[in-house]
C-alpha positions in Angstrom: -0.1 -0.1 0.0 1.0 3.7 -0.4 1.6 5.8 2.7 0.4 9.4 2.7 1.4 12.7 4.5 -0.5 14.9 6.7 -0.9 18.6 6.9 0.8 20.6 9.8 0.2 24.3 9.2 2.9 25.2 11.8 5.7 23.9 9.4 7.2 25.4 6.3 5.9 23.7 3.1 8.3 21.2 1.5 8.1 18.3 -0.7 9.6 15.1 0.8 10.4 11.5 -0.5 9.7 8.5 1.8 12.3 5.9 0.5 10.6 3.2 2.1 7.3 3.2 0.3 8.2 5.2 -3.0 5.7 7.9 -1.8 6.5 11.5 -2.2 4.7 14.1 -0.1 4.2 17.8 -0.5 2.6 19.5 2.5 3.2 21.8 5.3 4.3 18.8 7.2 6.1 15.7 5.8 6.0 12.2 5.4 4.1 10.4 8.2 4.0 6.9 7.0 4.5 4.1 9.5 8.0 3.3 8.2 9.3 6.8 7.3 12.8 7.8 8.3 13.2 10.8 10.5 11.9 14.0 8.8 15.3 15.4 8.2 16.5 12.3 6.4 13.9 12.9 3.6 15.0 14.4 0.4 13.7 17.8 -0.7 12.2 17.9 -4.2 10.8 20.5 -6.4 7.1 21.0 -6.1 5.1 20.0 -9.3 3.3 22.9 -11.0 -0.3 23.6 -9.9 -2.9 26.3 -10.2 -3.9 25.4 -6.6 -2.0 27.2 -4.0 -4.1 26.4 -0.9 -1.9 25.4 2.0 -4.3 22.5 2.7 -3.4 20.8 -0.5 -1.3 17.6 0.0 0.7 16.5 -3.2 1.7 12.7 -3.7 4.0 11.5 -6.4 3.8 7.8 -7.2 4.4 5.6 -10.4 1.8 4.9 -12.6 1.9 1.3 -12.0 0.8 2.1 -8.4 -1.7 4.7 -9.7 -3.7 1.9 -11.3 -4.3 0.1 -7.9 -4.1 2.9 -5.6 -4.7 2.5 -1.9 -3.8 5.4 0.3 -3.0 5.2 4.1 -3.9 8.5 5.7 -2.7 9.5 9.2 -2.4 12.6 11.4 -4.8 15.6 11.1 -4.9 15.8 7.4 -6.5 12.8 6.0 -6.8 12.4 2.4 -9.8 11.9 0.2 -9.0 8.5 -1.5 -11.9 8.6 -4.2 -10.7 12.0 -5.4 -7.1 10.9 -5.5 -7.8 7.6 -7.3 -10.0 9.5 -10.0 -7.3 12.2 -10.6 -4.7 9.3 -10.9 -6.7 7.5 -13.2 -7.4 10.6 -15.4 -3.6 11.6 -15.2 -2.6 8.0 -16.4 -5.0 8.1 -19.3 -3.9 11.6 -20.5 -0.2 10.6 -20.2 -0.6 7.4 -22.3 -2.6 9.2 -24.9 0.2 11.7 -25.3 2.7 9.0 -25.7 4.3 9.6 -22.2 5.9 7.1 -20.0 3.4 4.9 -18.7 5.6 4.3 -15.6 6.5 8.0 -15.0 5.3 9.9 -12.0 1.8 11.1 -11.6 1.1 14.2 -9.5 -2.3 14.2 -7.7 -3.6 16.8 -5.3 -6.2 16.1 -2.6 -8.4 18.9 -1.8 -9.2 20.5 1.5 -9.8 17.8 3.9 -12.0 19.9 6.2 -14.5 20.4 3.3 -14.5 16.7 2.4 -14.7 14.9 5.9 -17.8 13.1 4.7 -15.8 11.5 1.8 -12.9 10.3 3.7 -12.1 6.7 3.2 -9.2 5.4 5.1 -7.1 2.1 4.6 -4.5 0.9 7.1 -1.2 -0.3 5.8 -0.3 -3.7 7.3 2.0 -3.5 10.2 5.5 -5.0 10.0 4.5 -7.8 12.4 1.5 -8.6 10.3 3.5 -8.8 7.1 6.1 -11.1 8.8 3.4 -13.3 10.3 1.9 -13.7 6.7 5.2 -14.6 5.3 5.8 -17.1 8.0 2.3 -18.5 7.4 3.0 -19.1 3.7 6.4 -20.7 4.5 4.6 -22.9 6.9 1.9 -24.0 4.5 4.6 -25.0 1.9 6.8 -26.8 4.6 3.8 -28.9 5.6 3.9 -30.7 2.3 7.1 -32.4 3.6 7.5 -34.9 6.5 9.6 -33.7 9.5 12.4 -36.1 8.3 12.4 -37.6 4.8 13.5 -40.9 3.6 17.3 -41.7 3.2 18.1 -40.8 -0.4 21.4 -41.0 -2.5 23.5 -37.9 -2.7 22.8 -37.8 -6.4 19.3 -36.2 -5.8 21.2 -33.0 -5.1 23.0 -33.1 -8.3 19.5 -33.6 -10.1 18.0 -30.6 -7.9 20.8 -28.3 -9.1 21.1 -29.6 -12.6 20.4 -26.2 -14.2 21.5 -24.2 -11.3 24.7 -22.4 -10.1 27.8 -23.8 -11.4 29.6 -23.4 -8.1 27.0 -25.4 -6.4 27.1 -28.2 -9.1 30.9 -28.4 -8.7 30.7 -28.7 -4.9 27.9 -31.4 -5.3 30.4 -33.5 -7.3 33.0 -33.2 -4.4 30.3 -33.9 -1.9 29.4 -37.1 -3.6 32.8 -38.3 -3.3 32.7 -38.0 0.4 29.1 -38.7 1.3 26.7 -41.4 -0.1 23.3 -40.3 1.2 21.2 -37.5 2.5 17.8 -37.4 4.5 16.0 -34.0 4.3 14.4 -32.3 7.2 11.2 -30.1 6.8 12.2 -26.5 6.1 10.0 -24.8 8.8 12.7 -23.2 10.8 13.2 -26.1 13.1 15.3 -28.2 10.6 18.6 -27.9 12.6 17.0 -29.3 15.8 15.0 -32.0 13.9 18.1 -33.1 11.9 20.2 -33.1 15.2 17.5 -35.1 17.1 17.2 -37.9 14.3 20.8 -38.1 13.5 22.0 -38.4 17.1 19.4 -41.1 17.9 20.0 -43.0 14.9 23.9 -42.9 15.8 23.0 -44.4 19.2 20.8 -47.0 17.7 23.3 -48.2 15.2 26.4 -48.0 17.3 24.6 -49.6 20.4 26.4 -47.2 22.6 24.9 -47.5 26.1 27.6 -45.5 27.6 26.7 -42.5 25.4 23.2 -42.7 26.6 24.2 -42.8 30.2 26.4 -39.8 29.6 23.9 -37.7 27.9 21.2 -38.5 30.6 23.5 -36.9 33.1 23.9 -33.8 30.8 20.1 -33.7 30.6 19.8 -33.7 34.3 22.4 -30.9 34.7 20.3 -29.0 32.0 17.2 -29.4 34.1 18.9 -28.0 37.2 20.3 -25.2 35.3 16.9 -24.2 33.7 15.3 -24.2 37.4 18.3 -22.2 38.7 17.7 -19.4 35.9 14.1 -19.1 37.3 12.2 -21.5 34.7 9.3 -23.2 36.4 9.8 -27.0 36.0 6.2 -27.4 34.6 7.2 -25.3 31.6 9.7 -27.8 30.3 9.3 -31.1 32.1 6.9 -32.6 29.5 9.5 -31.7 26.7 12.4 -33.3 28.7 10.3 -36.4 29.5 9.6 -37.0 25.7 13.4 -36.8 24.8 14.3 -39.1 27.7 11.7 -41.5 26.4 13.3 -41.4 22.9 16.8 -42.0 24.4 15.6 -44.9 26.4 14.0 -46.3 23.2 17.1 -46.5 21.4 19.2 -47.9 24.3 20.6 -51.4 23.2 19.8 -54.5 24.9 16.3 -53.5 26.2 12.9 -54.8 25.5 11.8 -51.3 24.3 14.5 -51.1 21.7 13.3 -49.9 18.3 14.2 -50.3 14.7 15.3 -47.4 12.5 12.1 -47.6 10.7 10.3 -47.0 14.0 12.7 -44.2 14.7 11.7 -42.5 11.4 7.9 -43.0 12.2 8.5 -41.5 15.8 10.4 -38.5 14.3 7.6 -37.9 12.0 5.1 -37.8 14.7 4.2 -34.2 15.5 3.8 -34.6 19.2 7.3 -36.4 19.5 9.2 -34.2 17.0 7.9 -30.8 18.2 8.3 -31.7 22.0 11.9 -32.8 21.4 12.6 -29.6 19.4 11.1 -27.5 22.3 13.4 -29.3 24.8 16.4 -28.6 22.7 15.3 -24.9 22.3 15.1 -24.8 26.1 18.5 -26.2 26.5 19.9 -23.9 24.0 18.5 -20.8 25.6 19.7 -21.9 29.2 23.2 -22.6 27.8 23.4 -19.0 26.2 22.0 -17.4 29.2 24.3 -19.1 31.6 27.4 -18.1 29.5 26.1 -14.6 28.4 29.6 -13.2 28.5 30.7 -15.8 25.9 27.8 -15.5 23.6 27.1 -11.8 23.8 29.7 -10.5 21.3 28.4 -12.9 18.6 24.8 -12.1 19.2 25.2 -8.4 19.4 27.5 -8.3 16.3 24.7 -10.1 14.3 21.5 -9.2 15.6 22.1 -6.0 17.7 20.0 -7.6 20.6 20.9 -8.3 24.1 21.3 -11.9 25.2 17.9 -11.9 26.9 16.2 -10.5 23.9 17.8 -13.0 21.5 16.8 -16.0 23.6 13.3 -14.7 23.8 13.0 -13.8 20.0 15.4 -16.1 18.3 15.8 -19.3 20.3 12.7 -20.4 22.4 10.1 -19.7 19.8 9.2 -22.6 17.5 10.1 -21.9 13.7 13.0 -19.6 14.5 16.0 -20.6 12.3 19.4 -21.6 14.0 22.9 -20.4 13.3 26.2 -21.0 14.8 25.3 -19.6 18.2 22.4 -22.2 18.5 24.7 -25.0 17.4 27.6 -24.1 19.7 25.1 -23.8 22.7 23.4 -27.1 22.2 26.5 -29.0 21.5 28.3 -27.7 24.7 25.1 -28.4 26.7 24.5 -31.9 25.7 28.3 -32.8 25.1 27.4 -34.0 21.5 29.9 -33.0 18.7 28.4 -32.0 15.3 29.9 -31.5 12.0 28.3 -29.0 9.6 29.2 -29.3 5.8 28.7 -26.2 3.8 27.1 -26.1 0.4 27.4 -22.6 -0.5 29.4 -20.3 -2.8 32.3 -19.8 -0.5 35.8 -20.9 -1.4 37.3 -24.0 0.1 40.1 -24.2 2.7 42.6 -24.4 -0.1 41.1 -21.3 -1.9 39.5 -23.6 -4.6 35.8 -23.0 -5.5 35.1 -26.8 -5.6 36.5 -27.5 -2.1 33.6 -28.3 0.4 34.2 -26.5 3.7 33.0 -28.2 7.1 33.2 -27.1 10.6 33.3 -29.4 13.6 31.5 -28.0 16.6 33.2 -29.6 19.5 31.8 -29.3 23.0 33.9 -27.1 25.3 34.0 -29.9 27.9 35.2 -32.5 25.6 38.8 -33.7 25.7 40.8 -32.9 22.7 39.6 -35.2 19.9 41.8 -37.0 17.6 42.0 -35.3 14.2 40.6 -38.4 12.5 37.5 -38.5 14.7 34.3 -37.8 13.0 31.4 -36.3 15.1 28.5 -38.6 15.6 26.1 -35.9 13.9 26.9 -34.7 10.5 24.7 -32.1 8.8 24.6 -30.4 5.4 23.9 -26.7 5.4 22.6 -24.9 2.3 21.8 -21.1 2.9 18.9 -21.2 5.5 18.5 -25.1 5.8 19.9 -28.1 7.3 19.8 -31.8 6.3 21.4 -35.0 7.5 24.4 -36.3 5.6 25.7 -39.9 5.6 29.4 -40.6 4.9 30.3 -43.4 2.6 
């Protein structure tokens, strides 16, 4: 929608441009759209010629493309007469096209005295930023729901087919990737893909290695996380159900028990909305707890990328479902649970040797872990493509 200016007869008349909405306003005031920069940052322009000299006239400059579907948002004391503007815009557009003028050029439209036309005022609200973001998330969620929380195990060649007509850098890296990894398992791209991928990959690792000692170790870490959450002021009832579901999944992959499950059953469980979302929420609580506990360590990374405090970052970008994860989340979760993670990057960056076709990776090693051997591979290996994580399987 187009924003509009308002009249303030105590100010000297100028014409301003709002760079946010491509709306130019001439009035005794200035641009008053919701996303306008401060008045002094607006750019003064020359006023269009007009036989009208009334101080109550507000000029709007907009492209003909917008003129054909004009919707004007009015604020302040000088609300605009939308019908009058739209009619003038249509007339201006038709005259310009008949004269062979630029159909996308600017159209100058004047709104009459608002005090004389109060009965004709028609006001439309421009969507707020949070409403636009919510609508975007809704569309993304609808698209994501077409896919399972975790997909089937597929050969790495599916990536080559996906980028067959895509960026040559990606194609070259996929060839390199195929020499190191044999399969991929996709995660739903709903903002929780890192946590879902981590959950399945870690549980699958325990199931296949039959590593009972690892289960015992991580259960101790979970108990420590529980005490830390309570120590930070979290009420136990806010996270105990999420914790219980994760512990249940750990015990189900514990080797040598009557409740041991197969990989296929694990896939079904991780596709269950109740199980998957509860475990994701537990991971989010654990991640937030670790960041808050070590605020001095994480603060420079958080403030440098988001301009938020640690508390604000955890509330806005860690704890809510659907918020994407980056290196801060990964570092916090791996440190809290003591589980190393390898992230392989499929992007346009250069490899460690400076060659485009090289595939970079980074190992997130928990701070409490002893120095690992260089040949040791973390139990969880994820593929990162801009904005998304999937699970990788080595050959």
